[in-house]
LUMZA-291286 format. One record per residue: x, z, y of N, C-alpha, C in turn; residue in three letters. Coordinates in steps of 0.02 Angstrom, whole numbers, plus 50000, padded with zeros to 5 digits. Each point is the difference from the previous one (the first is absolute). Example, Ala and Ser with C-alpha at 12.3 -4.5 7.8 and 13.67 -1.06 7.14 Angstrom:
! LUMZA-291286
506605039049716499555000050059500455000050060ALA499824996450053500425000350059499615003750055SER
***
This chain:
! LUMZA-291286
422156013960543500054997750076500645007050005MET500414997650052500635004250040499975005749975TYR500245005749989500055005249985500065005750084ASN499594998050035499925001550057499495005450012ALA500445007550047499705006949992500015000750089ARG499654996950040499764999650069499875009750003PRO500165004150046499765005850026499154999450007ASP499694993850039499315000550023499704994649965ASN499465000249972499834993349977499075002250033VAL499794996450053499414998750025499564994749975TYR499115001250021499624994749971499654998250076ILE500024993650017499605000650055499284999149986ALA499535003550046499165000449969499764993549999ASP500174994350030499714993649985500254996549971TRP500625000849928500164998349945499365001349971ALA499695004849993499505002249950499164996949998LEU500084993950043499314997650019499964994249951ARG500634997749969499964994049957500105003249935ASP499434999749953500165003149907500544995049994PRO500204995250003500584997449958500625002550029ARG499905002650045500825000550031500165010049970ALA499245002849982500065005749995500685003849926GLN499744995249952500285001049944500934997750016GLU500034995250020500854998850012500325005250057ARG499485000950052500445006350032500075008749972LEU499644999249973500065006749940500454998449948TYR500074996249975500554995849959500675000550035ARG500084998650075500644999050012500255006750022LEU499385006350025500215006850013500345004849957ALA499764998549942500235000349938500644999249970ALA500084992750001500704994450006500535005950054GLY499995000950065500225002650045500025007850010PHE499665004449923500205006449986499345004250047GLY499704995750029499225005350035499474997349975HIS499875002849953499264996249957499365001550045PRO500175006750049499355000450027500125001950076ASN500084993650027500275003150083499444998850037PRO500275003850053499495002550054499804992250039PRO499305000450012499554992950019500015002850077VAL500264994950070499935002150069499664993750023LEU499795004250068499554996950039500554995750043THR499814994850063500454995750011500315006450059PRO499335003950037500465004250041500345007249953ALA500125000449953500525003949942500604997549981GLU499774993250025500744994149956500435000050071LEU499564998550048500415001850065500385005550000ALA499775005949991500445008049993500484998549961GLU499974997549943500474999849942500594993750032ALA499724997250050500734993950031500245004050019VAL499795005450050500515003650067500285007249936ASP499625001149964500475006249972500344996549944LYS500114997149982500544997649921500484995050054HIS499834998150060500624995250047499874991249970GLY499694999449974500024993849981499944993850027TRP500644993950006499924996250059500184993849950THR499874994650037500174994849957500594995950061GLY500405004350052500374997450029500574998549990SER500294995050028500784994749980500525007749982TRP500294996949955500655005949960499795006049980ARG499395001849989499825005249978500275003549918ALA500054994049967500234998449933500705005349975ARG500414999450062500545004749962499985005549982LYS499595004650024499705006350015499715002049930GLY499544994649983499664999249932500494998849949GLN500254996950014500594997349917500465007350003ALA500195002250056500555006049975499705007049991ASP499224998950022499585006649978499885002749927SER500094994549970499944998849918499205001249981GLY499875000150040498875000450000499804994750003HIS499314998249955499834993450005499495000550044ASP499804995050033499435000350073499465002049983PRO499695004650029499265000749991499464995449973ASP499745000250007499214994849973499275001550024VAL500004993450027499225001350021499674995149944VAL499405000149971499764996049954499414999050029LEU499914993750040499344996350060499794994249974GLY499744997350030499704994149985500114994550052ALA499954991949997499624998150045499485002050035TYR500114999950081499275001450019499824993950055LEU499334996949949499884995550032499564998550038LEU499465005650036499775001450067500504997350053ASP499984995650049500264999050051499935004250031ALA499415000050016499805006550089500305007449966ASP499885003249933500345005049969500655000550015GLU500274995849967500694999450016500335000550060LEU499774996950048500155001250080499665006250020ALA499645001549980499915007450036500335006349962GLN500174999649940500535005449981500684999450031ASN500214991950006500665000650041500075000650057LEU499335000750036500035002050079499915007750027ASP499905003849927499775005550011500775003549958ARG500164997749948500605002649975500454994949982TYR500494998550084500394995549968500655000449944PRO499935008749971500555000249949499824995049957GLN499315000349973499874994649954500364994149983LEU500194997250044500224992950004500384998049920ARG500475005149985500194997749926499655001149949TYR499445005449986499795002849962499444996249999THR499804994550034499444993049990500484995650015LEU500484999349960500274993749979500194996250060LEU500215005450051500114998150056499474994550047GLY499375001749988499514996750044500104992849980GLY500164998649928500354992350017499414996749940GLN499865005549950499544999149950500314995649934GLY499754997349964500374996749957500164993150010MET499994997750048500644992750001500324999850079HIS500454998050003500374998250069500264994550019THR500114994750067500124994749983500814999750018LEU500384997449958500794998950033500174995350043ARG500244999650043499824996750071500654996650017ASP500234993549971500754998350018500184996650063SER499565000850061500044998850057500485007250007ARG499465004050012500125005850016500625002849984TRP500154999949949500875001749978500434995250036HIS499874993249998500544997350034500074999350061ARG499545003150035500125002550069500265006250007GLN499695006349975499935004150014500925004549947ASN500154997049962500475001949952500714994949980GLU499624993750010500644992250010499935000249903GLU499445001649969500184999149928499464993949989GLY500364996749954499464995049972499635001749945ILE499444999350007499575002449951499374996049990CYS499355000549949499634995049988499385004050013GLN499364998650044499565002750002499505000349919THR499955005649979499665001049954499225006750005ALA499705001549971499565004349986500155002249934VAL500125007850004500335005549949499325004850003GLU500005003149928499495005049966500335005650001ILE499775006250018500195005750006499305005549956HIS500535004049972499535005949983500365005849997CYS500455003050037500325006049999500484998850066ALA500275006550014500545000750068500375004349979TYR500694997949971500485005749989500114999349911GLY500885004349993500154997849939500395006749956CYS500204999249964500395007049945500724996150012LEU500074993950024500834999649982500615002450066HIS499775002450044500405002950029500674996650044ALA499854994649977500774995150042500055002950065CYS500635000050036500215003450053499884994850048GLN499914994349996499984995150063499165000150003TYR499615000449954499474999150018499555003650047CYS499364997250039499895002850054499255002949999HIS499895000049913499205005549992500295003449995ILE499455005750004500205007150042499735004349943GLY499775005650011500055006249942499195002349970ASN499594995550010499514999849958499594993349972VAL499625000149932500174993849970498975000249989LEU499754995450020499184999150013499924994049951THR499535002849966499674994449929499354998350003ILE499634994250025499564996349990499805001349914ALA499455003250000499774999949926499254995549984THR499754997750049499384994649973500394994850003ASN500344998449957500364994149986499354994850017LEU499584999849941499474994949987499754996350075GLU499995005250046500004996950061500244993450029ALA500525000749965500704993550019499904994849947LEU499825004049955499864991849968499414995550006THR499515006050032499324994750013500234999250049ASP500494999650072500074998150053500364992950007ALA500534999649915500504997450013499724988649990LEU499304999549967500014993950014499594997150075PRO499865006250011499834994650088500855001150048GLY500305005249979500654998150039500254995349974LEU500074998249940500384993649992499774994650013ILE499434998749998499504994650052500094997650055ALA500355007550040499864998650056500614998250025ALA500575001449968500944998350010500174994549929ASN499864995450014500234996249953500754996750000ARG500125003050058500924998349999500295005749968THR499665005449993500495002949953499744999649933THR500614999249950499754999349920500325006849978ARG500735002450041500255005949942499775006450031LEU499655004649967499695006250025500325006250018TRP500455001550036500595006349987499395006150003LYS500545005149943499385005149994500485004449969PHE500365004650026499865001550063500675002050021ASP500175000350062500805001550032499705005150060ASN499505003849992500005007350043499995004349925TYR500204999449942500025003149945500444996449971THR499965005149924500274997549956499365003349937ASP499494994249982499535003749958500164998549935THR500484997849964500085002749930500305004749986ILE500285005450057500115005549981499375004449966CYS499334996950041499515005249983499444997949943PHE500514994949960499664998349932500045003649929GLU499744999649960499174995349994499515005050042PRO500215004250013499315006750015499724995750072GLU500224998850028499824995650055499474993249989TYR500184996049929499634994350007500064993250039GLY500415000950045500044995450053500274993649966ALA500645000349969500264994049985499474994549914SER499605004949983499494997449948499454995750043GLU499835003650050499554994750023500294997050048LEU500464997350044500264996950019500184993949948MET500394999849974500294996549939499424995849971VAL499505003949984499384995949961499784997650041ASN499785001150069499684997150049500394992250011PHE500595001450024500424992050004500164996849936PHE499925003249946500134995849939499424996749990ALA499294999250051499464995149980500194994650044ARG500305001350061500214995650052500344993949998GLU499664993250017500324994149994500514998650045SER500135001950050500484997950034500405006650054ASP499645005849987500205005850033500595003849964ASN500705003950019500225005549954500085007850029PHE500125001749961500115008550010500804998650009LEU500095005350067500755001350004500175008349998LEU500245003949938500055004949994500715002250044LEU500015004650028500535003250047500275008049980TYR500724998949980500345007849943500554999050014THR500265008849997500554999949978499995004849911LYS499324998649994499955005149958500174997049922SER500205003949952500015001249912499425000649964ASP499465003050028499405001549973499494993749989ASN500204996749939499814992549985499674998549947VAL500055005949962499654999349927499234998150004ASP499785001350036499195001050002499784990850004HIS500584999350051499964991549999499964994649955LEU500385003749936500144994849961499334999949955LEU499615005549999499334999649964499744994550046GLU499954998150075499514993950008500044993849993LEU499494994950033500134993949976500164995650071GLN500574998150041500074998550066499904991149992PRO499854998349956499874991749989500534996250067ARG500565002349988500484998350076499665000750053GLY499465001750035500065000750054500125009150046LYS500505003049950500145006650029500834997650006THR500325000550054500645000750032500335006350019LEU500315002849963500565006550018500544998350046ILE500025002150063500625003050032500115003450011SER500815002149969500485008049988500314998450072TRP499955004150051500465004650041500905000549957SER500334997750007500525002449949500675001050047LEU500435005949986500595001650040500604999449953ALA500445000350009500815001149975500045006249963GLY500425001449936499905006449972500225005650051PRO500215001450039500415005650045499524999150065ARG499654996150013499474999350045499395004349973THR499854997149942499245003449974500285008249992ALA500595001050001500195008749977500215003750067LEU500134997850026500125002750067499475000250068LEU499754993150006499495000750041499295000549980ILE499674994049952499565001149975499905006749932GLU500015004750025500205006949953499505000949977LYS499374998650000499505000949950499614996249968ARG500314991450002499724994249960500444999849939ALA499694995949959500374999249925500674996550032PRO500555001649949500714996949999499884992049997SER500454993750029500184993749981499764999049927THR500215005649973499994995549925499385001449983ALA499755005949991499315001949988499454994550026VAL500214998350069499304993750016500144995249966ARG500634996649996499934993749985500055000549901ILE499795005649973499644999649925499384999050017ASN499795003550078499114998649982499894993450015ALA500274995750043500004994149997500084997149946MET500345000649957500044997449932499565001349966ARG499685005749990499454999449944499184996050036LYS500065002550075499564992750027500114994849994VAL500644996649997500014996050001499884994449932GLN500265004949966499654997949908499364999649999GLN499515003750033499315000949987499554996250043ALA500344996750036499654992550012500115000650080GLY500125004650036499905001650070500774995550056TYR499704995050042500464998650036500615005250043ARG500545001450000500535004150043500364998150051VAL500005002250044500244997750056500385006450026ARG500564999050046500375005150018500275002150069VAL499885001750032500225002150075500705003949998ARG500754998050026500375004350016499995001350070PHE499575005349992499605002350084500145008050005SER499965004350032500764997350046500354999949976PRO500684996650014500814999549973500195003750038ILE500115007949974500295004850051500724999550019CYS500574997350046500624998649996500515006649989PRO499875003949940500375005649994500864996349985ILE500345006150003500774996549974500064999249943GLU500284993649998500014999549907499444993950008GLY499584997850048499354997049997500024995149962TRP500674995749985500124993749963499864999849951GLN500365007949965500015000349933499305002449960ASP499795004950057499245000949991499564994049977ASP499984995350039499444994349994500324995749945VAL500494998649996500194997949929499705002549931THR500255007549998499755002849952499184998849989ALA499705000150063499165000549979500054991749990MET500044994350027500144993849964499995000349928VAL500665000649975500085000049917499675003749973GLU499845006750033499365004649936499414994749996GLN499864996550075499324997749983499974993149949LEU500554997150035499734992449954500335001049913PHE500515007149973499925001349961499305000149942ALA499395001350027499505002149988499344997350003GLN500024995750077499474998550038500264991850028VAL499554994749976500014995850047499324998750054GLN500175002850055499445000350041500094991250038PRO499154999750007499744994750019500494997650071GLU500065005950059500035000250066500455006450006LEU500354999850049500295004850046499994999550074ILE499925007150019499964998150082500515006650023THR500404997650036500495003950041499835004950064MET500165004950025499885004050057500605004550007ASP500055002750062500695003550019499625005450037VAL500275007049988499715005950027499984996350082LEU499395004850028499795000550048499375000850025GLY499644997850050499415005450020499955005050026TRP500615002950032500055004850048500655000050055MET499915002550032500705001550032500525003849989ASN500555000950048500395003649959500065007449997ALA499635004250049499875006549988499375000349953ARG499504996449984499674999749950500355000049926GLN500624995050005500265000249933500455006049979MET500355005150063500225005449990499435004749976GLN499625000850013499435004649982499734999549930GLU500034992349987499604997849939500425001649943ALA500924997349998500465000049979500455004449984LEU500325000449942500735001750004500624994550025ASP499865000650080500404993250027500865000549959THR500385005149986500385001149958500364993849940SER499055000349976500234995449942500154993950017LEU499954997250060500064994050027500564995649997LEU500194993549966500674997950028500285000550064ASP500765002750018500125002550057499784995650071PRO500094991849992499874999050047499284998550031LYS499435001549936499374999650011499895008350034PHE500395004149970499825006050036500235002150069ARG500824998050020500044999550069499454996450032GLN499724994649992499554995850023499495005850025PHE499675001849943499415006050029499965008050042VAL500954999549987500185005050057500064998550064TYR500294994350012499954997150070499274996550020GLU499664999449965499144996850030499765006350004GLN499905005649961499685006750006500095001250073ALA500515001350018500485003150070499344996950066GLU499784992849982499704995150062499245001749985ILE499875000650073499185001649979499764996449984PRO499434998549932499694996749974499544995950019PRO499724992350021499674997450010499344998949950GLY499654995449997499564998549959500244995849950LYS500105002249917500494997149976499574994749975HIS500304994649987499654994149932500255001249942LYS500074995849947499955000949934500945001049973LYS500164998650043500734999349973500565004850062HIS500345004649944500425004350039500774997049985LEU500214997249958500834998549985499974993450018PHE500424997850040500434994150020499754993049943PRO499594994150041500094994849939500584999249961HIS500404999550018500794996749976499985004549929ALA499895006550005500055005849952499584996749942TRP499215001950024499484998249951500144992349968ARG500394996050030500174995949969500235000449958ALA500675003550022500575001849931499605001549924GLU499625006550027499735001149944499494997049947ILE499604997550049499424994449955500654994349968MET500274996450037500364995849972500585003149915ARG500075006250012500315001349931499545001949967HIS499375001949994499375000649962499904995249961ALA500064991250051499644997249987500534997349963LEU500704998750008500564998749949500035002949920ARG499715005050017500125005549919499504995849977GLU499264999350028499354996149960500164993349983ILE500414996450024500084993849999500524999549928ARG500395005450005500414999949933499725000149946ARG499735003649996499485003349916499304993050005LEU499785001650073499264993849969499964995850073SER500634992949998499914996750029499364996750029PRO499275000949957499494995650025499405006650036ASP500285003149993499565007150022499514997750062THR499555000350034499934999250068500165006250038PRO500214999550057500235006050028499865000350074VAL499555004750044499824999150074500225004550044SER499825002650036500275005450050499245003250046ILE500005004750017499345004250003500035002550086CYS499514997850025500075001750063500735000050067MET500184993849986500784996350028499844997250052GLU500515000550043499994996750064499994992149981THR499864995450075500024992049976500904998650014MET500375003950025500645000149991500094999349937ASP499995005849967500275001249914499704992849959MET499364999450011499814992749970500314994350015TRP500294999650069500534994050002500524999949950ARG500245006650008500585002249947499844998049937GLU499825002849985499895001549929499554995749941LEU499524994550061499444997049970500274993549935GLY500464997250026500104996049946500395002749958ALA500215006349974500325003949961499555002249951GLU499435000550043499225004349944499914993549994LEU499964995450027499564993949985499325000550003ARG499915003150055499565000250042499844999850050MET499534999650063499815001150059499565003450040ASP500195003950051499335002350030499444996950006PRO499814994449990499314998450017499564997049920ASP500635002549951499584998249948500505001649938ARG499895006549984500245005749974499785003849947TYR500135003949930499635001549963500415008350018ALA499725005449990500095005149979499535005249949CYS500285006549986499555006649973499484996550022CYS499685000550053499355003050024499644997350033CYS500424991650004499714995450059499234997649959GLY499474998050045499534999849981499774992149948PRO500534996150012499954993949955500444999949958ASP500445007649978500544998949968499814999449930SER499424997049954499905001149956500244992749934VAL499865000949950500084995749957499754991950042PRO500404994950001499934992850018500215001650057GLY500375004250069500324999150031500694996250004HIS500184995450028500364994450005500865001850008PRO499995007650030500605003449985500155004549946ARG499585000049944500015005249952500104996749951LEU499944992349979499954996249948499785004149923GLY499415004550012499545002149952499344995449995LEU499775000249945499524996249986499165002450020PRO499624997350019499585001350024499465001149957ALA
***
């Protein structure tokens, strides 16, 4: 696993109820450099939240990235008793994040909600989770300064058959966009459990979601074509300056190459594309490095957003931005913020960025499918023909039916 050394590691006492979790949680604790962490009750854990100032609030990440410290860790478990979960959240609302947000092992990604509230086109799907928090500390990320990990993973694999049966429209199961599970392997053991589970599935696929290069444990597994890995990739300067504790562009691409050679399906998200000064050259360098080693089966594009201008100033060193983008942020930050949607920068500027990325992709790999993520209907009207997709029938890296056999992918079923 990553060489993370958090100041504090705790065990939530309910994690000790499942014997299957105990070996895993102590293995993780040792990996984090705390082989015998204290065990806390819900009341004691609530006190720790207040003591350490743990938060999941927006734009907390900049302070975490600049501090040079790994986030504190809570080794917990899915709390499967709904009444107990509700009682604990009622008594100790601070535990929202140490109980996986109270959402347990799966959430619904609701396309209607995203369209109505954020003006973003998305696809409804069920997503599965095991943790909340990340070690990469990218400055634009909203995840806060505590990492909570569920250690009773067998409860997830026990529940998956029923979950799959109840959600037939989801065939690609995204795991996990609340964290980066690959960073915790092989001590965690989530990859082995999940890859082996989906290798036995006939119609369903696993999607691992990562920025990590910690992939050697995957090379020993047998995915049988049923595990896809989607990398978030940034240009070399963006990775260095903004994704400060994530692997470099070149290192991530090398990890992609290794797993693709081992039989995994590789997808790539240019997400988010940050309009730093010289972003054109940064995007071009990323695309050239990518296709020099890897042939992704699909690329999805997304431009930096998810925050208002004041939040962006708090999260990022905005002096790094291209001058017109930087000036836009400064001007918008002077205006009292209303309820922001997904997008901050003007439509034409986002289109310019994505057109440049698309042009560079087509130059090197004309047939690679390319899509856009959480963009507006206006953007689909403008770019749809060039993408060879439309908002009513498109493939993307985590689309619920974006699996082999999808007509926009050109992949064998």
